[in-house]
Structures are given as C-alpha cells and as structure tokens.
N, C-alpha and C positions, 0 to 999 in steps of 0.2 A: 490414541484411542481413548485413553483415560481422560486427557484434557478435554477432548470433544464431549465426552459424556458429562464431565463436570460442568462445561459451559451449557449444555442442554438442560442439565438438572437445575442450574442457576436460573436459566431463562424461565423454566417451568415454575420454579418457586416465585420468581418475580411476577409472572402472570397470575398465579394463585393469590399473591399478596396484593394485587391491584385493587383500587377502590371499586371498580366495576364488579369483579368477582366477589369481593367481600360483601358488597351491598346486595348482590343477588343471593348469596348464601344466607345472609342475615334475613332477607325478606322471606326466603323459603322456610327457614327455621321458625320465624315468627308465625307464618301462616300455618305451618304444621302444628305448632304448639296451640295456636288459637283454635284450629279446627279440631284438634284432639280434645281440648277442654270442652268445646261445644258438643262434640260427639258423646263424651262422658255424661254431660248434662242432659243431652237428648235421650240417652239410654235410660238414665235414672227417671226422668220425667215420663217417658213412654211406659216404662215398667209400672210406675206408680199409677198412671192413668188407666192402663189396661187392667191391672189388678183391681183397681177400684170399680171398674165396669163389671168384672167377674163377681166381686162382692155384692154389687147392687143386684145383678141378675139372680144370684143365689139367695139373697135376702128376700127378693120379690117372690121367688118360688117357695121359699120357706113360709112366707106369709100366706100364700095360697093353700098350702098343706095344713097349716094351723087353722085357717078358716074352715077347711073341710072337716077337720077333726072336731072342732067346736060345733059344727052343724049337726053331727051325729048321723049323717047320711052316708052309708057304706058305698053307695053308687058314686056319689060325688067324690069321695075319697079315692075310690079305685080309678076314677077318671083323672084325678089330679096326679096320681102316681104314674099313670101311663104316659110315657114321653111322646111329645108331638114329633112330626117329621123334622129331622135335622137337629133335634134337641138332644144334647149330650149330658143333661143334668141328671144326677143320680140321687134318689131319695130313700131314706130309711126312717122307720118309726120304731122307736125302742121304748118299752115300758119301764116302770120303775125298777124292775128286777134285772134289767139289762138284756131282755130277750127282744129280738126283732119281731114285731107283730105285723108289719107291713113294709113292703119295699118295692122299688122299681124292678122290672124283670131281670135286669143285669145283676142286681144284688140279691136276688132270691137265694135262699139257703146260705147266705153269707153272714158271718158274725158282724156285730156292729163295727162300722168303719172308724168310729171314734169312741174311745172308752170314757172320756170325760163327759160329765153331765152338768150343764149350767143350772142355776136355780130357776124356780118357776118364774115365767115371764121375763127371763133373762136370755141374752143372746151372746154367743162367743164365735170368734173366727179362728180357724186353725189351718195350717198348711201341712199336708201329710200325704204319704204314698198309700194307695189302697192295697197294694201287694208289695211284698219285700223286694222282689226283683224288678219292679216297675221303674221306668225311667221318667215317667210323667207324674209330677206332683199334682195334687188336687187342692183346691181351696174349699174348705168345709165350713158351713155355717150350722151351728147347733142352737136350737131354740126349745125351751121346755114350756109346756102348757098343761094346765090342770084339767082333768076330765072326771066324769063320774066313776070311771074304773081306775082312777089313779092318774098320776102324772105321765105324760108322754113327751119324749124328746124327739124332735124332728131334726134329722141330719140331712143336709143338702150339700152335695159335692159337685163342684164345677172344675173341669180339667184346665190346667194352666198351660197346656200345650200350645194353644194359639198365641199366648203371651210370649212364651219362650221362642216360638218360631218367628214372631215379629221382631223380638229383640235380636235374635240371631241374624235376621235379614239386615236390620239396621247396622249391626256391627260389621257384617261382611261388606256392605256398601261403603261404610266409613273407612274400613281398612283398605279397600281398593281405591277409593276416591281421594283419600288424604295424600298419598304420595303423588298421584297424578296432579292434584291441585297444587301441591308444593312445587313440582317440576314446572308446571305452567306459569306459576307466579314468578319463580326464579328466572325462567327464560324470558318472560316479559320484562322483568326488572333489568335483566342483563341487556336487553335490546334498548330499553328506554334510557338506562343510565349511559349506555354507549353513545346514543344520540345526544344526550345532554352534555356529556364530556367531550364531544367532538370539538366544540369551540375551545375548550381548555387545551386540547392537544394542538390545535392550530396556534394558540397563544404560546405554548411551550416551544413549538418548532421555531416560531418567529423570534422568541427571546433567545433561544440557543444560537441563532445566527447573528445576533446583535453583538458587535464588538465595540471597543473604545474608539475605533476609527469610523464607526457607522452608527452613531447615536441618533441619527435622524430617522431611523426606521421606527415604526410604531406597530403595536400588535393589533390584529383585527378585532373590532367591537361587534359582537352579534346583535341582531335586531330583536332581542328577546326581552329587554328591559327587566332582567332578573339579576341575581347575584353575580353570575358569570360576566354579564355586561358591565356591572359595577366594578368587578375585578379588572376587566380589560381597561376601562376608563381610568381606574386608579393606577394601573401599570403605565399607561400612556402619560398620565400626569407625572409619575415618577421619572419616566424617561425624559420628559420635558425638562424637569428640574436637573437631571444629570447632564442633559445636553447643554442647558444654560450654564451649569457649573463648570463643565469642561471648556465651554467657549470662554467663560470668564477667566478660567485658569490660563488658557492659552493666550488670551489678550494680556493678562497680567504678566506672564513671562515675557511676551514680546515687548510690551511697553517698558518693563523693567530693563530689558536688554537695551532697548533704544535709549532710555534715559541714562543708563550707565555709559553708553558708548561715547556720548559727547564729552563729558568731563574726563573720561579716561583718554580719549584722543587728544584733548587739550593738554593733559598732563604729559602724555607721551611726546607730543611735539615740543612742549615747553622744556622738558628735561633734555631732549636732544639738542635744542638750541642753547641751553644753559651751560655755560662754562665758567670756570673761576675768573676768567679774564673779563667777561662781559656781564656778570651777574649784577643786577640792580635790585633795589628794594621793590620797585614796581613789578618786576618779574616774580619775586618771591611772594608778593601779595596776591598776584594773579593765580599762581599755583596753589597758594593756601586757600583761596576762594574756591578753586575747583575741588580740592580735597574736602572742604567743608560741605560742598554740594553732595559729594559722594557719601560723606558721613551721614548727612541728613537723609538722603535717599535710602541708604542701607538701613538706618534706624526705622524709618517709616515702613519699609518693606518687611522688616522683622516683626514690627508691631502688627501689621495687617496679616501676616502669615500666622502669628499667634492667635489673632482674632478668628481667622478661618478654622484653625485646628481646635482650639480649646475655648475660644471666646474670652472676652475681658471679664475679670472678676474684681470689680471695684471694691476698695476698702470702705468701711463705714466710719468716717471721721467727721468731726465738725469742721466745716469749711466756710471761711469768710470770703464771699464773692467780691466784696468791696476791696479787700486787700489784693486779690488777684487782679481786679480792674486797675488799681493804682499802679501795680507793677507793670501791667501791660501798657498803661499810658506812658510810663517812663521809657519803656522800650520803643514805643512808637515815636516819641520825641527824639530819642537817640538815633533811630534808623531813618526818620524822615524829618529832619529839622526844618525843611521847607513847607511842611504841612502843619496847619493849626489843629491841635487835638483838644476838643472840648467835650462836655458831657455832664451828666448829673449822676452821681454815684451815691446811693443810700446804703446804710449798713444792712447787709443781708447775710444770714447764716443758714446754711443747709447741711444736710447729711450726705456725704459722698467721699470720693477719692480726690484729695487735694491735688495730687500730681496730674491725674488725668483731666480734671476740670481746668487746671491752669493751662494744660496743653491745648484743650479745646478752645478756650478764650484766646490764647496766643495765636492759634491758627486763624481764627476769625480776624484778629487784628492785623496779622501779617498779610492776609488776603486784602484787607482794606488798604494797607500801606502800599501794596503793589499797584492798585488801580486809582487811588485817590489823587485828585489834582491839587486841591488846596486845603481841604477840610475833612476831618474825621471826628465823628461824635461817638463817645462810648458812654452807655447808660446802663445802670444796674438798678432795678426796681423789684418789688415783690408784692403779692397780695396774701391772702390767708393761706393759700396752698401752694402757690407756684412762684418761683423766682425767674426773672427775665434778665438776660444780658443782651443788649441791642448795640450793634456796631453799624453805623451809617457812614457812607462816604459819598463824595461828589464826583465819582468816576463815571465810566460809561454805563454802568448798571448791567443787569442780566436780563436778556429778553425772556418773556414768559415761557416760550417753548423749551428754553434751556434750563429752567429753574430746578428741575429734578435731575437732569443729566449732570449738572456740575458737581453733584455729590458722589458721582461714580469715580472710580479710580483712574488716574492719569487723564482726566478730562480738563482741558483748559480752553477757554474761548479764544484766547490770544496766545497761541502756542509759542511763537517766537519771543514775544515780550516776556512770558512767564519763564522761559529758560534763561533769558538774560538776567532776570531778577533772582534767579536761583530757585524758583518754584519747581516742585516735583509733580504737582497735580494730585497729591495724596492728602493734603491737609484737610480739605473739606470732607473727604471720605472718612478720615480718622475722627473728625469732629462729630460726624453723624453717628459713628459706631459708639463713641463715648456717650453721646446724648441718649442713644437707645439703651445702653447698658445702665444708665442712671434713671431710666423710666421717663426720659424727656424727649424733646424734638428740637430740630434746627431747621429753619425755613429761610427763604430769601424772597423779599418783595421789593417794591420801589421805595426809595428813600426820599424823605422831604428835601434832602440836599440835592436831589437830582440823579443820584447814583443808585447803589444797591443797599438794602437794609438786611442784615443777617440777624435773626432773632433766635437766641438759644433759650428754650424753656425747660426748666428743671423743677421737679417736685421738691418741696422743702425736706421731705423724708422719703427716700426712694426704697423700692423693693427691687433687688437685682433681677434683671431680665436675663434668663439663661438661654 
C-alpha cells in the first residue's frame, strides 16, 4: 500500500512539474499580477476622477452663492440656497464671528460644518464628516467673500458616497473577475501548450523506440515550420549521422576482419607445411611478407581508430618537404627498380608534423608504385601560401566517378592486385586525414603521363583542425 502511494505521489509530482502545468501556472500568475496592478491603477484613477468631479460641482455651486451674496438680493440668495430636485449639495454662509447666517434647510440650526476660514477671495477644499457617527465623508469647499456687512464664508459640501460606491463596485468586480480570468487563461494555456507539445511527445515516443539495431527509424516532422519542426529535422539529421557512423563502423570491422583473414590463413597454412626438413629461404621470406602485411594493417587500423576517437594532433615543427621527397624517391627506386622515377623538387619548408607528413607522401608514392607501368614523377613546389606535392604515374588512372570513393577506407579499384602487392586500402584514407589535420587537401586528377595525378596541398603555416 505504501509503495503504491509513493508511486502515485511520484506520478503526481511529475505531472505538476511538467512543462505544460508549469507554463499554465506561470501564465495564470502573470495574468493575475497584471490584472491586479491594472485594477489598483483603475481604482486610483477612478477615485481621483470622481473626486475631481465632486470638487468641480461644489466649486461651481460656491461660485453661484458668492454671486448671489455680492448681488445683495435676499430672494436670489434664498433661491440659491434652496436645493433643486435630486441635488444633495449642502450650503452654509458663516459671518466673520463664526455664526451661520444662512444655510440649506438640512443644515438649518446647525453649527458651521467647517471651523477653518480661508482668507478673503481665497478657496480651500477639505474632506470631513458632518456628524461624528456618520459613515459618509463630504467634500467641503470654503470660499470667503467681502461684503458691506463684513466678510462672509461660503461652505459648500458634496457627499462622497457616490464615489465610494463606485470604487466599491469596481473593487468587487475586480476581486471576482481576477480569479476567473486567471483560471480561464491558465486553462487556455494548458490546452494550447498541450496541442503545441503533442509533436514533441510523438518525437519522444519515436526516439524511445530507436535502438542501435534500428537506426533507420526517423522522428515525425510536423508541418508547422516552427522550432519543434526544426528540432525534429535536427534530430533526424543527427540520426542520419549516427546511422552513417554505425554503418561505417560495421564496414570497418568487416573489412578489417576480411583483410586480416587472408594473411593469417596464409601464415597458418605455411606454418603447417613448414618443417625443419623442408624449410627454405623462399618459405621464410613468404611468411615474413605475410607478417609484414599484418603489421602494416594493424598499424593503419590503430591509427584510424585513434583518429576516430581523439583525432590527430599534429606537432608544429619545421618540415622540409624536399627532404621527404628525396627519401620517398629513394624508396621508390628500391621498391620498383623497373620504373623510372623523375621529377622536380624545389626546397620547400612548412610548419607541421614531420612524421605524419612523411607518411602521407610515402602513401602517395606507394600507391603510384603499385599501379605505375614505367614512369613515376615526383614534384614539390610552392607559392606564397601553399606547398604542393604532386605524384604522377602512367598506370591505369582513376575513373572520375571513383575519385572521391578511393579516399574511403578499404576501397581498392583492383582488389586482387592490391592484395598481392600488400596494399590494405587504408593508405589514401590516412593521407586525407593527415592533410585535413594540417589544413590541406589531397585530390586525384588525370596525369600528363596517362595515369593518375595525386596532389597534396598544404598551407605553409597551418592551424590544427580539431
């Protein structure tokens, strides 16, 4: 029972902590705060406006009484003091000694409603209660005027009850309407956010079902052209990259296994047939060649694995490309004495990793040695910003559709011949990685000799590409 209650409580907390609920609550709180501030401002403005209207009406009535006093006509003054139908204005006229000499019928026989006396031709406004136990305040305008019988102070009182009733009505309506409006906004936000997040939930369900064995699945892209659609497209692009990476990894493992199988099988058969009685130098040389193939393949695989995991981190040394070219030329002459090696090598010094650059040039030369018939040309030149290493051969060349594919791992256009020559199909892939890490490129085009031209371009001073 306790475990069930805990699960239910956890699910409730999860629902309350969802984006949908939090957004709805935030919208309701914001609306409640905004409407509350607006209501306070409305009450203040309404009270000020209504009170100003009361002051204007009282001042106008006071002006009428003052005009009647100045006219000296008792009849006009009596008519002015008599309220019209629906008029709740109260008037008192007080002499200089503080005695009420005239007043509205309601204030007859009453003492002055205001004890203060403004100066002659001056006007003051006060808020006061006409009776101690009264709940309704009055707005009182006091004006003093000079007459032949002395100064007279005109006191005009207007009740503030209409103002208070209006403010009370506004406050009640606001107090009732604010929670209703907040609930309506929160509910509307809850519904709208739920509809907006529906594609996100569909994406989540699809992603939850994608496994390493099913990387071909893709998340649905809504037709909204908004951020959620952009998220779905980005996730599909990520899945495309993961799928391509997984396929490349599977191909890499399969190709590596296939490449290792042939030399291992040859070693196994050779060792079984090899006995102290029939061992010959040719047998030992053949087995040594197979072990060399395995060593080169394992070294290349380790390098590419290191590239995939951490990337190459070339050192920054001064490297003489012409020295590398001379050493590569000597290796070519030693490995293919039947091939003429020519070329033009000019002194070129760049900044880079000497070991990696020599390996890149060696890979290009080894590739040319495998396919050249009679001639290989090795050229090193440079301009103001870029160094170039060009390797030409008179072999079969590379067809244009295959000129990008040959830089992929384990790709060989003549698989049987490459295996016989000891090639692993990794040299050009390693060369491209080294070139990219040095900020350069390697391309293949047609050679003037009739075969393939491999051109390695390197900046004289590189910035490591991570």
